C-alpha positions as CSV (number, residue, x, y, z in Angstrom):
1,M,-23.5,20.5,-25.5
2,G,-25.2,17.7,-23.5
3,A,-24.3,16.8,-19.9
4,L,-22.6,13.5,-21.0
5,S,-20.6,15.3,-23.7
6,R,-19.4,17.8,-21.1
7,V,-18.3,15.0,-18.8
8,A,-16.5,13.2,-21.7
9,L,-14.7,16.5,-22.6
10,L,-13.6,17.0,-19.0
11,I,-12.2,13.4,-18.8
12,M,-10.3,13.9,-22.0
13,V,-8.7,17.1,-20.6
14,A,-7.9,15.3,-17.4
15,L,-5.7,12.8,-19.2
16,L,-3.3,15.7,-19.9
17,V,-2.7,16.6,-16.2
18,G,-0.1,14.0,-15.4
19,C,0.4,10.4,-14.5
20,A,-1.5,8.5,-11.8
21,S,0.2,8.0,-8.6
22,T,-0.4,7.4,-4.9
23,K,0.8,9.1,-1.7
24,Q,1.0,8.1,2.0
25,A,-2.0,9.1,4.0
26,R,-1.7,11.0,7.3
27,S,-3.3,8.4,9.5
28,M,-4.8,4.9,9.6
29,E,-7.0,2.7,11.7
30,K,-5.5,-0.2,13.5
31,S,-7.2,-3.4,12.6
32,G,-6.1,-5.8,15.3
33,F,-3.9,-7.9,13.0
34,L,-0.7,-6.9,14.8
35,G,-2.2,-7.5,18.2
36,D,0.2,-6.7,21.1
37,L,2.7,-5.1,18.8
38,Y,0.8,-1.9,18.6
39,P,2.1,-0.4,21.9
40,L,5.6,-1.1,20.7
41,M,5.2,0.8,17.4
42,Q,6.3,4.3,16.8
43,K,5.6,6.9,14.1
44,G,7.6,6.1,11.0
45,K,10.3,8.5,9.8
46,E,10.2,10.0,6.3
47,G,10.1,7.3,3.7
48,E,8.9,4.7,6.2
49,A,5.5,3.3,7.0
50,L,3.1,5.3,9.2
51,L,3.8,3.0,12.1
52,V,6.9,0.9,12.6
53,Y,8.4,-1.5,15.1
54,K,12.0,-2.8,15.1
55,N,13.1,-5.5,17.5
56,P,16.3,-4.1,19.3
57,R,17.8,-7.5,18.9
58,V,18.0,-7.1,15.1
59,A,21.1,-5.0,15.6
60,L,22.9,-8.1,17.1
61,I,22.1,-10.4,14.2
62,P,25.0,-10.5,11.7
63,R,24.1,-9.1,8.4
64,G,23.5,-11.7,5.7
65,T,22.2,-14.3,8.2
66,Y,18.8,-14.6,6.5
67,K,19.1,-16.0,3.0
68,K,15.7,-17.6,2.6
69,M,12.1,-16.2,2.7
70,L,8.8,-17.8,3.7
71,L,6.0,-15.6,2.4
72,E,2.6,-16.5,3.8
73,P,-0.5,-15.8,1.7
74,V,-1.8,-12.2,2.1
75,T,-5.2,-12.0,3.8
76,M,-8.0,-9.5,4.0
77,W,-8.3,-8.7,7.7
78,G,-10.8,-7.2,10.2
79,P,-14.1,-5.2,10.0
80,P,-12.7,-2.4,7.8
81,A,-12.4,-4.9,4.9
82,V,-15.7,-6.6,5.6
83,E,-17.5,-3.3,5.6
84,Q,-16.6,-2.6,2.0
85,K,-20.1,-3.4,0.7
86,T,-19.3,-2.0,-2.8
87,A,-16.6,-4.6,-3.5
88,P,-17.5,-8.3,-3.9
89,Q,-15.4,-10.6,-1.7
90,K,-13.8,-12.2,-4.8
91,E,-12.5,-8.7,-5.9
92,L,-11.0,-8.1,-2.4
93,Q,-9.4,-11.6,-2.5
94,A,-8.0,-10.7,-5.9
95,V,-6.3,-7.7,-4.3
96,A,-4.8,-9.8,-1.6
97,D,-3.6,-12.4,-4.2
98,M,-2.1,-9.6,-6.3
99,L,0.0,-8.2,-3.4
100,Y,1.2,-11.7,-2.6
101,S,2.3,-12.2,-6.3
102,L,4.1,-8.8,-6.4
103,M,5.9,-9.4,-3.1
104,Y,6.9,-12.9,-4.1
105,E,8.3,-11.7,-7.4
106,S,10.2,-8.8,-5.7
107,L,11.6,-10.8,-2.8
108,S,12.6,-13.8,-5.0
109,K,15.3,-11.5,-6.5
110,D,17.2,-11.5,-3.2
111,Y,16.1,-14.6,-1.3
112,E,15.5,-18.3,-1.9
113,M,11.8,-18.7,-1.5
114,V,10.7,-21.6,0.6
115,S,7.4,-23.1,1.7
116,V,8.3,-24.4,5.2
117,P,10.4,-23.0,8.1
118,E,14.1,-23.6,7.6
119,P,17.3,-22.2,9.3
120,N,18.2,-18.7,8.3
121,T,14.7,-18.0,7.0
122,L,12.6,-14.9,7.4
123,R,8.8,-15.2,7.5
124,I,6.5,-12.5,6.4
125,Q,2.8,-12.3,7.4
126,A,0.8,-9.5,5.9
127,A,-2.8,-8.4,5.7
128,I,-4.7,-5.8,3.7
129,T,-7.0,-4.1,6.2
130,R,-8.7,-1.8,3.7
131,A,-9.0,-1.6,-0.1
132,N,-11.4,0.9,-1.6
133,Q,-12.0,1.6,-5.3
134,S,-12.0,5.1,-6.8
135,Y,-15.0,6.8,-8.4
136,V,-13.5,7.3,-11.8
137,V,-15.8,9.8,-13.4
138,L,-16.1,12.1,-10.4
139,R,-12.4,11.8,-9.8
140,A,-11.7,12.9,-13.4
141,V,-14.0,15.9,-12.9
142,S,-12.3,16.8,-9.7
143,T,-8.9,17.2,-11.4
144,I,-10.2,20.1,-13.6
145,P,-9.4,23.4,-11.9
146,A,-12.0,25.7,-13.2
147,P,-14.2,28.5,-11.9
148,M,-17.3,27.2,-10.2
149,N,-15.9,23.7,-10.2
150,Y,-17.3,22.8,-6.7
151,V,-16.2,19.2,-7.1
152,A,-12.6,20.2,-7.5
153,L,-12.8,22.6,-4.6
154,A,-14.4,20.0,-2.3
155,S,-11.7,17.5,-3.2
156,F,-8.9,20.0,-2.6
157,L,-10.3,21.0,0.8
158,K,-10.7,17.4,1.9
159,D,-7.1,16.8,0.8
160,L,-5.9,19.7,2.9
161,G,-7.7,18.4,6.0
162,T,-7.3,14.7,5.8
163,G,-4.6,14.0,3.2
164,K,-7.1,12.1,1.0
165,P,-8.9,13.8,-1.9
166,L,-12.4,12.9,-2.7
167,F,-13.2,10.0,-5.1
168,V,-9.7,8.4,-5.1
169,G,-8.9,4.8,-4.1
170,E,-7.0,3.8,-1.0
171,A,-5.5,0.8,0.7
172,S,-4.1,0.0,4.2
173,I,-1.7,-2.8,5.1
174,E,-0.2,-4.3,8.3
175,G,2.6,-6.8,8.3
176,K,5.3,-8.4,10.4
177,I,8.6,-10.1,9.8
178,L,9.6,-13.1,12.0
179,D,12.4,-15.6,12.4
180,A,10.7,-18.5,10.6
181,Q,12.1,-21.1,13.1
182,T,11.8,-19.3,16.4
183,G,8.7,-17.2,15.7
184,E,10.4,-14.1,17.1
185,V,9.0,-10.9,15.6
186,L,11.9,-8.9,14.1
187,G,9.9,-6.0,12.8
188,A,6.4,-4.8,12.0
189,S,4.8,-2.0,10.1
190,A,1.4,-0.5,9.2
191,D,0.7,1.9,6.4
192,R,-2.0,3.5,4.3
193,R,-1.8,5.0,0.9
194,V,-4.3,7.0,-1.1
195,G,-4.6,8.0,-4.8
196,K,-3.8,11.5,-6.0
197,R,-6.1,13.5,-8.3
198,H,-3.7,13.2,-11.2
199,L,-4.8,10.9,-14.0
200,D,-3.7,8.9,-16.9
201,A,-5.5,6.3,-19.0
202,H,-5.0,3.6,-16.4
203,S,-6.8,5.6,-13.8
204,F,-10.2,4.8,-15.4
205,D,-9.8,1.3,-13.8
206,S,-11.4,1.9,-10.5
207,W,-8.8,-0.4,-8.8
208,D,-5.8,1.5,-10.3
209,D,-5.0,3.4,-7.1
210,V,-5.0,0.2,-5.1
211,H,-2.9,-1.7,-7.7
212,Q,-0.3,1.1,-7.7
213,T,-0.2,1.0,-3.9
214,L,0.4,-2.7,-3.9
215,A,3.3,-2.4,-6.3
216,F,4.8,0.3,-4.1
217,W,4.5,-1.8,-1.0
218,A,6.1,-4.8,-2.7
219,E,9.1,-2.8,-3.7
220,Q,9.3,-1.0,-0.3
221,V,9.6,-4.3,1.6
222,R,12.4,-5.4,-0.6
223,Y,14.1,-2.0,-0.2
224,R,13.9,-2.1,3.6
225,L,15.2,-5.6,3.8
226,C,18.1,-4.6,1.5
227,Q,19.0,-1.8,3.8
228,E,18.9,-4.1,6.9
229,R,21.3,-6.5,5.3
230,G,23.7,-3.7,4.2
231,G,23.1,-4.0,0.5
232,S,25.1,-1.7,-1.8
233,N,22.5,-1.1,-4.4
234,C,19.2,-0.7,-2.5
235,T,16.7,1.1,-4.7
236,P,13.7,2.8,-3.0
237,P,10.3,2.5,-4.6
238,K,9.1,5.4,-6.7
239,E,6.4,7.6,-5.2
């Protein structure tokens, strides 16, 4: 059997190992987007972003005060994004635009979406600080546990040490929520998610890990805001 045939067979078997998913990384680089908020941020609890900040004054704001949402366009921010030489700028911009669309769709279920600051309005500013594609063929091979499969072993060992297997995609995001009229920062977060070695047919899109991460974040923002306003049916995003 030729080398290409063996790779094809491995990929076919990999499709049986489970569905593609992402997980939270163990650490992330600060990009500078959140500026002087970094010293105020703390390590997130289970189910939260890696780093979080919550303005103590939020506890004094009556629940249900904010009924409108001003969502600014998502940007690519800082050197980590610029250094991704393998991804053309138009692809990175498409990633930012996708996150904006997903967040808009999610938040519009709970808020009136507006385009200018108004009373009782939240303002969200978010930036993707890293978005890396996966290496689909090597990722597929790395999912096959087999004797002498050094690719799988190397990926497993890196996952143990860093929380990120080899060849998977990843994305990092930083964002803050403000009072749209006063500009007061009410909360901020920074998070990074990476792909897992499990595959399905969608995983052969090299941006799939990133796309799934964006969908997770869009639902996580809605979930956290639902909790803050005391919603009775807040649904956490699926891991």
